[in-house]
N, C-alpha and C positions, 0 to 999 in steps of 0.2 A: 498441777492443773487437773481439774476433774473432767470427765467426758460428757458432762451435761452442758452442752453449748448449743444454742440455737438462736433463731431470730423469730420474734413474735409477729405473725402476719394475721392481723385481726379480721381480714376478709375471709380467712379460713374458719368457717363456723364450727366445724367438728374438731375443736382444739380446746383443751383445758385452759391454755393461756388466754385465748379469746374470751372464754366464759368468765375467767377471773377478772380480766380487765373490765368487762361489762358490769360485773357484780360490785367491784370497788367503786366505780363511778369517777366523777371528776372533782378536782380541787380538794382531795383528801390528804391528810397526813397518814402515811402508810409505812408499816414495817414489813419488809419482804424477808421472811425467814427462809434461809436456804436460797439466797439470792443468786448463787453461782456467779457468773461474770456480769450480771446486771441487766440481762436482756429483757426480762419481764418488767423490772423497775423502769427501764428506759421507755417502754410502751406506756406505763402509767404516768411518767413525767410528761410525755407528749399530751396527756389529757389534763395537765395542770396540777398533778399530784406532787407532793413533796415526799420523797421516798428515802428511807434508811434501810439498812440491810444487816443480816447476820449470815455468815458463811463459815464453814469449817475449813475450807481450803484457802490457804493464804494467798496463793497465786491468783485464784479467782477473785478473792476479796480485793486485791490490789487493782485488778481490772475493773471491778464493779465501782470502785471509788471514783473512777473517771467520769461516771455518769450519776451515781447516787449521792455521793457526799459522805454521810456518816455510815460507815460499814464496819461492824465489829467481827472479829474472828473468834469463834467459839464452837466447842463440841457440846451440843445440848444434852448429851447423855451424861456429861460431867459438869456442866455449867447451868445455873438457873437462868432462864431467859429474862425474868423480870429483874435480875441483878445488872443487866447491861444497859437499861434505859430507865428513865423516871416513870413512875406509875402515872397512868392517865395521859400518856404522850401521843397516842395514836387514835385515829378514827377507824382504821382497819389494820388488822394484823393478818398477813397472808401466809398460809402454809401450802404452797403449790407443790404437790407431790413430795412432801417432806416427812410427814408423820410416819410413813411406812419404813423410814430409815432409822427411826428411834426405838430404843428398847422400851421406853415408857412414854408413848405418845400422849396419854391422858395427862401426865404431869406437865408436858410442854403446853398443852391446851390450857390447863389451869393457870400456869404462870403467864401465858399470853393474855388471859382475861384481865389480869391486874394492870396491864399496860393500856387497856382500852379506856377511852372517855365514856361518860355515861350513855351516850347514844351510839357507842362504837359496836363493831361486830368483827367476827373472824370470818375469813374466806378460806375455805379448805378444799383441796382436791386430793383424792386418794384413788389408787387403782382398785378395781373390783376383782378380788381373787376368785369370785364365783362366776366370772365371765365364761360363756359357753365354750371357748377354746380350752380353758383350763379344765373344765369338766370333761371334755372329750379326751384330752390328753391323759387325765387320771384314769378314765375308763380303760385306756390302753396301758396303764401302769407307768406312765411317764410324768416326770416333773423335772424339766431341764432348765437350769438357770442360764440367763443370757446377760449381756451388758446393760441393756435397757428394756423397759416394757413391763408387762404384768409380772414376770418372774425375774426381775432385776436381781442379780446375785447379791446386792447390798441391802435388799429388803429383809428386815427382821420382824416387822409387824404386818399383819394382813387384815384386810377389811372386806366385809360384805355390806350390803345395805343395812341389815339388822345390826351388825356390830358397830358400824359407824354411828347410827342413831343412838344406840345404847351408850356408847362412850360420851357423846355430846350431852345426852340427857343426864347421865350420872355426874357430869361436871356443871350442871345447872344451866345448860344452854338449850335454846329452842331454835329449830331451823326455820328460817324465813324464806329461803329460796333454795330449791334443789333441782339441779340440772345434771346432764350426763353427756359425755362423749360416747359414741356408739359405733360398734363394728360387728359384722357377722362372725359367728364362731369359727368359720373357716377362712377368715380374712385378717388374721393377726400374725404376730411374730412367733406365737406358740406353735411348735411343730405338731401336726396331727396327721396321722397316716390314714388318708381317705379310704384306701383299699381294705383296711382292717376294721372298718366301722360296720357293725351289723345293721341290717335293714331296720329303719324306723327310729334309730337312736338319735340321728342328727335332727330329724323333724321334732322329736320329743324335746331335745335340749333347746332348740330354737324357741320352743313355745313356753319355756320356763320363765318366771319373773326375773328380770334384770340379766338375762343370759346375753343380751346384746350390749349391756352397759360395760364400757371399757374403764371409764373413770367416773366416780361421783364427784360433783362440784357443788359445794354447799356454802351458803351464808348462814351463820349462826350467831345469835345474840343472847345475852343473859335473859333468862325467862322473865324476870321482873320488867324488862324493857320491851317485851314483845306483846303486842295486842293482836288478837285474832288467832285462829287455829294454824297449826303447822300444815304445810302443803302435803297432801297425800300422794300425789303423782310425781314421778320423776320426769322432768321435761327433757327429751332428747335434743341434742344440739341440731341434728338433722333427722329427716325421715329416711330410713334405709329402704332401698327398693326391695320388693318382695323377692326372695331367692327363687331361682329357677335352675335347678341342677338335678342330677340323678337321684338325690335323696328326696327331693320334693316329689318327683315322679313316682318313686317307690312308695312314699307315704300316701299319695293319691290312690294308687292301686290297692293298698291295704284298706284305706277308708272305704273305697267302693265295695270291696269284698265284705267288709264288716257291716256296711249298711244293708247289703243284700240279705244278710242273716237275720236282720230285724224284720224283714218282710218275706215270709215263707213263699208267697206266690211269686215274688220277684226272684227269689233264690231258685225256685223250680224252673222259672223261665230261663234264667241264666244257665242252669244246669243243662236244660234241653239244648240251648244254643251251643254250649261247649261240646256236648255230645255230637251235634250235627257237624260242627267244625272238625271234630276228631275223625268222624267218618269220611268227610271230604278229604282231610289230610291223609288218611289211610289209603283211600282210593288213588289219590295223587301219587303217593309213595309206591303203590303197586304198579301204576303206569310207568313211573320213572324206572323201576326195576326192570320192567319188560323192555323199555327202550335201551337200558344199559346192556341187557343180554344181546339184543340185536347189534348194538354197537360193538360188543366184544366179538361176535361172529364176523362182522364186517372187517374188523381189524385183523382177525385171524386169516380171512381170505386174502386181504391185501398183503399180509405178511408173506403168504405162500406165493403170490404173484411176484412180489418183490424178490423173493429168493430165486424164482425161475429166471426173471430178467437179469439178475446178477450173474447166474450161471451162463446164460447165453452171451452176455457181455464178456465174461471171462473167456469163453471159447472164441469169440470174435477177435479178441485181443491176441490170443494165442495164434489164430490163423494169420492175422496181420503180421505178427512177429515172424512167423514162418515164411510168409510171402516176402517180407523185407529181406530176410536172410537169403532166400532164393534169388532175389533180384541182385543182391550183392555178389553172390556166387557167379551169376551170369555175367555181370560186369567184369569180374576178375578173369573169367574165361575169355571174354572178348579182348580184354587188354593183352592177355598172353598171346592170343592168336594174331593180334595186330603186330606184336613184336616179331613173331615168326615170319609173317608176310613181309615185313619191312626188311628183314635180313635175307630172305630167299628170292623175292620177286623184284627184279630191276625194271626200270623204265615203265612201258605201257602195262606190262603184266602187273606190276606193283599197283599202278593207279586203278586198273580194272578190279583187282582184288579189294582195294580200298572201297570202290564204289559198291561192290557186292556186300562187303562187311558193314558198310555204313547204312544200308537199307534197314 
């Protein structure tokens, strides 16, 4: 069983599955190449499509047959796709994040074209290896494979905008629809150490073409069947909010400084302002140093007073201890005298002695 298991939620717009379902349309005969357990085919069936599949994993294929019907098990690096089905059997052949797993993706595209009807088209999604997160990781000397995502450890082919278009054009295809899922360069599974990024580099990467494109999703048809020009713009699935982090703030400061250099008078004014603020800061620092010196003197005085009080307290404790010892000695003397009186003075003399001693 493969680890590519999910559920298609078409209300999630920033998803290649959602875009693919929209591109395929309704009521089509579809071949889902790399159908996994059939989750994407099930979403297409809900829209009235008839879906067949090709899957390399036998356990996934068995699961997919519960929903899709005709599912073939094949390794497309070893088996020709057009040998599995009759030519002209499908309105749409879908490669949903599949071509990057093949050693010769162009061959699979070429074979898929033979399975299309005259008005048919391919629907393809591929990850963008030039996404900003990968660029930033490479700047830090990192390329870390993971289980899924842009750097899936099973990827053997990699695509950029230019290389995807070049492959399709070389196979006689023209793009009729080009969309994309999008994520900020600092918001993907690719590890990027923010602390190691030099000033300005994130802002620069974010501004590069297709740096936010996570996956390209395209509909492509044989050139002879296409009327009109290819789309020039890549349509993002959603609009990303403008980033607001420390890298944006740093870039704004740099731009402000550079714009001042283009205007000498403005630069001079900024220099005078900086000098004024420096003088104010220096005066403030001098004042703070004077206050610190006074504070140190006060602490020294308080420390001396503290030592005097401690010495007096020590003497008082010693006096109290001596007084307590004297009081104990007096009590002992009284006790002994009392014993002597008790033994020597009978009757009234004894009581008189007790009254005297008890005062």
